[in-house]
Residue, then its C-alpha position, 0 to 999 in steps of 0.5 A: m500500500f502506498i500513501y500520498t501525503k501533503d503537509n503531513k495529511i494523507m491525501a490518497t492511497s493506492e495499491v500501485k506507486e504513482d507519480y503525484s509530484e505535480f500536486g506536491w504530494m509525497v509518497e511512502e510505502t506502508g503496511e499500515e491500515i488506513v481508515q477514513i473518519d469524516g471523509l479524511l484518511y488517517r493511519k490506523s495508529e493515528a486514528g485511535e485518539l480521533l475516534a475516541e474524541k468523536q465518541r466523547e463528542e457524540m456521548r456528550y451531545l446525547r447527554n446534553r439532549y437528554l438534559l434539554d429535552y427532558v429535564d430542563p423543561l420540567i425543572t425550569n417550568p414552575l407550573r409543570w414542576s408543581e404538578l409532579s408528585e414529590e417522588e417524581k420531583q426526586a426522580v427528575t432531580d436524581y436523573r439530572r444529577y446522574l446526567l451531570d455526573y455522567t462525564s466524571s467516570d473513567r471511560w464515560w464515553a464507552a457507554a451511552p447515557q441512559t434515557f430517563e426510562e432506562w435509568r429509572n428501570d435500572 
């Protein structure tokens, strides 16, 4: 496998060696696997941290959506909040704490945060 790089970024890969010097691409032979992330090519050895960061971003986004879509509309709306029983208020408060603490554990991004229903039935 040959990879073609420019400014330390992989621009293309090929099974055969080709001349792309007109584009300013450097060529190197590699036995390393190449992966594609968001349309860009990376050596597999370099992709691990990028994949982990992408996973962290996705899990953080999901956690924030649960807060915005379920918890915040209840807690910030006095009329809706007053309609809840004390047990329901405590459950929402505890779920909010679970979501806020979600990112504090080791490798928190390895598992998605639970929905309120999943958390309550756990």
